[in-house]
Legacy VTK file of the C-alpha trace (Angstrom):
# vtk DataFile Version 3.0
C-alpha trace
ASCII
DATASET POLYDATA
POINTS 107 float
22.378 1.922 -18.411
22.887 4.941 -16.369
23.126 4.648 -12.786
20.369 6.263 -10.549
21.254 8.980 -8.059
20.746 8.613 -4.289
17.491 10.406 -4.388
15.996 8.075 -7.061
17.097 5.047 -5.118
15.768 6.354 -1.896
12.194 6.923 -3.732
12.388 3.320 -5.124
13.219 1.959 -1.715
10.452 3.790 0.186
7.739 3.083 -2.504
7.723 0.276 -4.791
10.085 -1.958 -2.718
8.187 -0.996 0.676
4.584 -0.867 -0.617
2.709 -2.000 2.442
2.158 1.228 4.330
0.686 2.731 0.998
-1.731 -0.081 0.598
-2.736 0.033 4.141
-3.361 3.901 3.957
-5.543 3.352 0.901
-7.799 0.899 2.952
-7.873 2.605 6.181
-11.040 4.471 5.300
-12.909 2.394 2.777
-12.714 -0.960 1.292
-11.093 -1.286 -2.097
-11.084 -3.747 -5.054
-7.707 -5.152 -5.675
-8.094 -4.052 -9.358
-8.124 -0.359 -8.192
-4.831 -0.390 -6.314
-2.465 0.551 -9.118
-4.584 3.487 -10.296
-4.937 4.574 -6.561
-1.442 4.567 -5.866
-0.751 6.661 -8.958
-3.512 9.152 -8.239
-2.842 9.584 -4.469
0.903 8.961 -4.073
2.242 9.658 -7.815
3.910 6.342 -8.381
3.029 3.242 -10.194
4.020 -0.718 -9.447
3.832 -3.734 -11.308
0.482 -5.470 -11.102
1.973 -8.702 -9.671
3.829 -6.768 -7.134
0.621 -5.001 -5.871
-1.078 -8.384 -5.624
1.598 -10.100 -3.914
1.866 -7.402 -1.119
-1.865 -7.293 -0.848
-2.091 -11.129 -0.299
0.699 -11.073 2.212
-1.124 -8.362 4.170
-4.164 -10.470 4.242
-2.214 -13.585 5.151
-0.758 -11.908 8.156
-3.939 -10.268 9.352
-3.374 -6.483 8.493
-6.329 -6.431 5.932
-9.359 -8.629 5.606
-11.361 -9.299 2.510
-14.895 -9.291 2.050
-16.813 -10.540 -0.967
-19.536 -8.219 -2.514
-21.649 -8.487 -5.551
-21.181 -5.595 -8.044
-22.846 -5.551 -11.393
-23.830 -9.106 -10.898
-20.276 -10.159 -10.289
-18.584 -11.169 -7.072
-15.578 -9.056 -6.287
-13.243 -9.110 -3.231
-12.841 -5.869 -1.273
-10.134 -5.248 1.111
-9.919 -2.990 4.385
-7.509 -2.587 7.154
-7.894 -4.461 10.256
-7.114 -3.089 13.868
-3.628 -4.828 13.550
-3.287 -3.093 10.047
-4.225 0.338 11.353
-1.658 -0.083 14.284
1.168 -0.799 11.626
0.241 2.028 9.475
0.343 4.354 12.537
3.864 2.985 13.607
4.968 3.536 10.034
3.725 7.131 9.995
5.600 7.622 13.357
8.865 6.182 11.955
8.756 8.079 8.809
7.836 11.339 10.719
10.945 10.651 13.019
13.138 9.949 10.138
12.089 13.244 8.441
12.434 15.319 11.504
15.943 13.898 12.047
17.098 14.510 8.441
16.215 18.234 8.325
LINES 1 108
107 0 1 2 3 4 5 6 7 8 9 10 11 12 13 14 15 16 17 18 19 20 21 22 23 24 25 26 27 28 29 30 31 32 33 34 35 36 37 38 39 40 41 42 43 44 45 46 47 48 49 50 51 52 53 54 55 56 57 58 59 60 61 62 63 64 65 66 67 68 69 70 71 72 73 74 75 76 77 78 79 80 81 82 83 84 85 86 87 88 89 90 91 92 93 94 95 96 97 98 99 100 101 102 103 104 105 106
């Protein structure tokens, strides 16, 4: 197996291994259904994660109060939709500031 270069490792560490800012970003403006997460990550950010990984991070965000869930009926089926809380929006803002400072210090 070929070793990864530093940029590939950085991408992995700041995307699939640190998924929470991306999930909060997806939910900050509209509620999303958990099943949509993987497709939205690929569409909006250009990377994919395992289904279990996405669900584990989502459930931890909910348990810790960063997102809240709401059940809705869609086509006669109950679905759980998620949206960021005030705590989640604050954490997302702090993450954006951190990444902005990091990018500014690297260039």
